[in-house]
N, C-alpha and C positions, 0 to 999 in steps of 0.2 A: 786813256780816252773813254769817258763812260757816257751813258746816255740817260738823261732826265726824263721822266714819265710823271705826265701829270691827267686825271680823268676828267672827261667831260660827256657832252652827250648831243648826239643829233636826232632830229625829230623825223617820225613817218607818222603824220596825223597826230594823236595825242599820245603816241608811244615814243618814250625816250631810249633811244639804241645807244648804248655805251660805245666812247669812242676814247682812245689813247693816244695822246700827245705826246710823242716821243720828239726829244730835242738832242740834237749833238753838234757839238764845237769843235771843228777839227783843224789842223793846220791847212794853209792853202790861201788861195786869193780871197779878199773879203767878199763875202757871198750870203746872202739871206734867201733861201729858198724855203718853199712851203709845197709840200707833194701830198698826196691822197685824195685826188678828185674832188678838190676844193674849187667853189664858185668863186666869183669875182671879189664878192664882199669878204669872203675868206682870205684871199690872194692879197686883198689891201690891208690885212691885217698887219703885216709887218711894217707897213709905213706909220700906222697908228702905234704900234709898240716902240718902235725907234723913237717916236717923239715924246712918248709918254717917258721912256727912262730918261732921255735928255733934258726933259722938264726936272727930273728928281736929282739932276747932277749926275746921272750914268751915262755910259757910252758903251755900245756894243762893241766886243773885241775884234779887232780886225783880223777875223778869221773866217772860214766857211762853216755858217750856221744854217744846219739843215732841219728841217722839221717836218715830222711824217704824222699823219693823221690816220691812224690804222683802226679799222681796217681800212684797206687803201682803195678796195672797190665800193665804198658806201660813200654815197654823194653827201658833200658835207656843204650846208647852206647856212648863211647868216652872220652877222656880226659878233655873236655870241662867243666865237673861238677867241676873240682878241685876250680873254683874260686868262685863259689857259695855255694859249700860246706864249703869253708874257710871263706867266709862273715859271713854263716850262724853261725858258731862256734864263731866268734868275737863277732856277735851280742848278742849270747846268753851269752858271760862271760861279757856283757855291755861295751864291748871297742868301738864298732859303735852303733850310733843312730839308733834303729829299725824303726822310723816314716820316717828317710832316706831313709834307704835300703828298704821301702816299694814302694819308687818311681822309682826304678830300677829294671831292669832284669840285669843279668850278665852270661858272658861265658869266659872262659879262662884257658889255662894249667898253673899249676904252676912248676917252677923250685925249686930245692932243695935250692937255695939262695933266694927264694922270687920273683923273676922274673917271667913276665908275657910272655909265649910263643904264639905263633899264633895258632888258631885252625880252624878248617874248619866250614863253616856254619854261618859267621859273619852276612852277607848281609840278608839272609831271617830271621835271629833272630832280626836284627835290624827293619825291617819291620813289623815284628809281635808284637815287642815292642811299635812300633809306633801305632800300631791299638790297641793296648791296654792301651793307655796313658801313657806308660812307658819311662823313659829314658833307656840307655844300657850302660853298664860296660864291655871293652874289653880290649886286649890288646893294647898296644900302638901303634905297626906296623899295626893294623886294625882299627885304628879308621877313617882312610879316606875311607875305604871300608864302614864302618857303617854309614857313613855321607851322602850316597846315599839313605838313607832310607825318608828323607827329613827333616822337623823340628822337630827332637827329641833330647833329652839331650844327649850327648854321652860323655863318661867320658873313657880316652883312658892312663891309668897310665903304668909306664914301669916297677912297682912291688908293691908289696902289701903294701908295707911300705909308699909308694907315697899316695894311696888311702887312708890307714889310716890317714895320716896327712890331707889329703883334708877334710875328713868329720869332723876333729877335728880342724881344722880352721888354723893348722900349715904350711899348703901349699895349694895353688889353683892350681888346673889342669886347663887349658884352653881347650877350646873344639877345637878337632881336624880339620883341613881344610877337605873339601870335597876331594876325588880322582880325577885324571884326567881322560880323556877319552884315552882308549887304541887306538893309531892308529898304527896298525901294516902294516907292507909292505905287500902290494898286491901281491907280487912275481914278476915273471920275464914279460917281455913285449910279447904280442903275435906277436908283428912284427918279432920275431926272427923265427917265423914258415914259411918256405919257402914251396911254393906249398900246398899242400894238402887241396885243397879248400873245398872238399866235408866235410872233417873231421872239419875245421874252420868254414863251415856253420853249422854242426851239434852241435857243442860247442856253439854256438851263440843262436840257438833255446833252446839248454837245460837251458843255463843258462837265458834267458828270461822268462821262466814258470818254471823253478826250476824241471825240467823232470830229471828222472833216466836214465843214458847213460852208454853204454857198449860199448868199443871200443876193436875190435879184431884185431890182427896183430900180425908179426912176430918180433921177439926181435930187437929192435933199431929201430923199425919204428915210433917212436915219439909218443907212448901213453902216458907216463908219462909226458911228455914234454907239451903235450896238457892239462892233467890234472892240472899240476902246474900252468898254466895261466887262471884257470877259475874263482879262487876267486877275480881276479881283474876286472872281467867283471861285479860283484855283485853289486848291489847299498848297501849304509848302511842300518844297521839295523835300523827299528823305534824306538822311545823311549821305546816303550811297549816290543819289541821284545828284545833289547838291556838288559833290567832288567832281562827279564826272561833267557836269555842266561848266565848273568852273576850271578844268584841265582844258578844255576847249577854248574857253575865254582866254586862258592863260598862253595857249600856242597863237591864238589871234593877237595877243599883245593888250587885251582889253579888261583884264583883271585889275580894276583901279583901286590902288593903296592896299594892295593884300585882302580886300573883301571877299569872303566866300560867298558866291551865290545862292540863295536859299529861296527866292521866289523864282517860279516858271518864266523863263524870257519871254519877252514879247517884241520879235521882229516886225516891221514893215516897210519893206526896201520899196522904192519908188519903181513905178513900171517901166522905166527906161533901164533897169538893171540888165546887165548882160547875163549869160548864161554861166560864165565863171564866177559872177559875183552872186548869183543864186546856188549854184550847185557846187561852187569850191573849185579852186585853180589858180591860174597864173603863174609867174614865172616861179614861184615858191610854193605853188600848191596849197595856198591858204586856205581855210574852213570857209564856205560861203554860208549864206543866210538861212540854208534849211538846216545846216550844223549849229550856228549861232543860237538858232531855235530850239535846239534838243531839250526834249521836256518841257517844251513851251509851245508857244504860238506863233504860226508865220501867218502874218495878215498880206494878204495880196489886194490892193484895192485896183479897181478897174483892170479886173483879172484878164478880159481878152487883149488888153493892149499891151502886155509881157509880151516879149520876143517869144514865137513859137518853139524855139530851141529850147528857151528857158523853162516854159511850162512842162515840156515833155520830158525835160531833164527831172522833173518832179515824180514821174511815175513809178521809178524803181524803188526810190527813199521812201515812199508813201507804204510799200509792202514791206521792205526788208528792214528799215530803220537805220539803214547807213547809206553812205556814198562814197563811192571811189574814183579817184581822180587817177586817171591812167595817163602815164608819162614815159617818155623813152628809155628813162633810167630807172624807173621804178613806179609801183602802185600805191599810192596814198589812200587810206580809208580812214573817214572821219564817222563818228555816230552822228544820226540824223533822225532819231525818233519824235518826230513833231506834230502838231495839231495843225492842219490847214484850214484857215478861214479866209475866205474868198469874197468878195462883192463886185457885183458888176451890173452895168445898166442893161435891159433889154434888148437896147439897139445902140447905134451909134450918137444918136440923138440923144435917146433915153426916155422918149415918150411914145413907146410902141402902142401901148394899150389906154393913151389918154386920146379921148375923141377929140377934145378941143386942141390938142396940141399935135397930134399923129403927123408924122411926114408924109410926104406924097408916094415915098418909097415902099411903105408897108405893103405887105408881110417880108417883101425882099429884103428890106434894111434890117430887120429882127434876124433874118436867116442867114444872112452874110455875116452878120455879126456874131451870133452865137456860134457858128461853125468854128470860129478859130479856137473852141474849145474842143479838144477831140473826143471822141467815143470812150477810147481806154482811160482817159484823167476823168472824165465825167463818172466813169463805172466805179472810180475809188472816192468819190464823195458820198458820204453816208445820209447827209441832210441837205436838201435843197428848199429854200423857202422864199415865197416872194413877198416884198415888202411894200405893202400899201402906204402912200404917205399919210401923214396926220394932217387932219384939217385944222385951220387957225381957231376954229370954235373949241374942237378938243385941245388944242395945246393951251387955252384960255381957263378952260373948264374941267377938263378931265383931272380926277384926283392925282397925286403923284405915285408913280409905281412903287412895287414893293424893293425896300432898300437893299444893297448888295449885301449886307451882313446877312439879310435873313436868308437868302438866297444861297449864298455861300456856305451856309451850315447845312442845308440840305445837300448841296454837292460835295462837301466835305464827308457827310454821313454814307452817301452813296459811293464814294471812293472807299471808304474803310471796309466796306462790306464787299469791294472788289478785291482789295488786298487780302482779304480773310480769305476769299473764294479761292484765287488764284496762286497765293503765295509768291514764289519767285518766278513764276512761269509766264505772268503777265503784270504789267502794272496797272491795267484800267481794262474796261470791256473792249474797247478798242482795237485790243492787243490778244484778245481773248481767241482761242481755237472753237470753231463752231460746236464740236462737241463736247465743250465744258459748259454749254449753256442749256439749261434744262427748261422743259417747256410742259406745260399742262397739256392734257390730250386734246382737247379741242382745240388749243392754240397751235398744236402741231398738224392737225388737219387741216388748219384754215391756212396756214403758211405754205403749207405742200400745194395747196390748190391755188392761192396765189402766185407763187412762184412759177407753177405750171401756165398759167393764164397771162401773165406779164412777161413770161420769158426772159426771167431774171437770169444772169450768167451765175457760176458756182460762187464767184466774188460776190455779186449783189446779193445773193441769197444770205451768205454768212454774214455781211453787213447790216441787212436787216436784221438778224437775231441778236447782233451785237447792240443795236439801237433799242431794241425791245428790251433786252436785258437792263439798259441803263434806265428806262421809263419804269420798268419794275423796281430797280434799286431805289429809285425816287420814292415810290410808293411805298419800299419796305416789304415788298410780296417777296416770298421764297422763290417762287416759280415764275415763269414768264406767263401773263395770260393772253387770251385772245383779243382783248382790248388793247395790250400793248404792243401787239403785232399788228392791229389795225392802224395805231398811231404811228409805227415805225412805217409802215408802207404810205401813208401818208405824206411824208417827208421826202419820199425818194421817185425819182422818175420813172415813167413806165418801162420804157425800152431801153436798154443800155446801149448807150452810143450816141442817143439821139437827144437834142437839146430839152430839158425840163419844162421850155415854155412852148417847145414844138408840139408837145402832146400833152393833155390834162394829167393831174396827179390822180390818186385814187382819194376819193372823199373820206374824209375822217368819219367813220361809223360808229365810234364808242368813244366818249370821254374819257379824260384820263381817271375819272374818279369812278368810272364802271367798275363792278367786281369782275 
């Protein structure tokens, strides 16, 4: 009595953990038992395996079939265990050669007729299989996704029968082609934005350095319009970032047709989203919106309308670049290095500063509405701007704004300077350490005086330096100048923890063209 062994993986975040499926067929009363801390989806695999074998004209032997998922203390979740369990049973029945199965890992969901359905996590599983000198068996629709793992043997059969025929020599499965690059549309053109010079400038700085941005203004003022045009300003992901982002999307089951994500993602959840939807969690600890926005933009429209718990869940990931979902059985960590772009009205009705339309509860209306954003969360926002609505006359007669490709070229040049400056320590200025930013002597004295007068926190002080460094990069300046500091201060609220509309911002004392 021998034990058949097939390799597969369980997932903790985007990390693929090796799991060995051990199958033993022994004399005894007919029984099909799965052990090894399996969840309900894995426990139901025995019925799908039984039905798939029946569809091929095979029957399970009337014996005791025991399936152990080792290590036994690791939680096993998901339907992707169907295929390795079926292969283990077929190997134990001497239908498949054990020496061939030892060269592959497998994952896939079985239909009742034996076809293989797509599952989440094929890309990280393929990378983990390659690291262990194994090939990978996966559903046909995900062969292209597995091909991105490099030079590993990939078998992507449409059904279980085709795989059996391949190993028996009755049919040969050809290696699937590698998937294509995902070249998504970058959205509308910035040239559509007329007027709003200050807002356009702030958006360009935020894109150049990856800074968090909050836009405040009345309904219809153009906040969402500006946010929709930010993705077009960002450069392509580096190969390392593209693989990282694609692994997150693969675990979430969102890597369509094996296309590798090469553009920064843009996520815009509705304000009714729960904390689990934003930060990650649920029954299987799926990645949330902040992880799906990794290396891209998380746009939160109607910022104060989000549940308070969901907003407060942003605080730690904004600093650490990752989020940890704590569960009773395990802690699951996902990457979450995203750029927050938020938009909000100044009050619930939206017309706090409009004399003709202001509500009768002003200013209490604005204070109550703005207080939904906590001080610690506001302290993590680098740039705060007030959006003034454009008049109909400006819409009709103002010339078109600068097009997206022209602004994107400056942003790309600034990002190139940052990569050369920081190397592997930071991807952009928003991640840079404060002591990595060099200032001119007069700029150093000015920012020290401003920080003391405005009572900036240590975090706020560092974020001022980062924004100023992005302004200098857009100008091609090797050192941060006094004018860069002044402009960065103009984009930040005065007292940490207070709403930017409750206290005036510093006036811009020098233009971006000043020396």
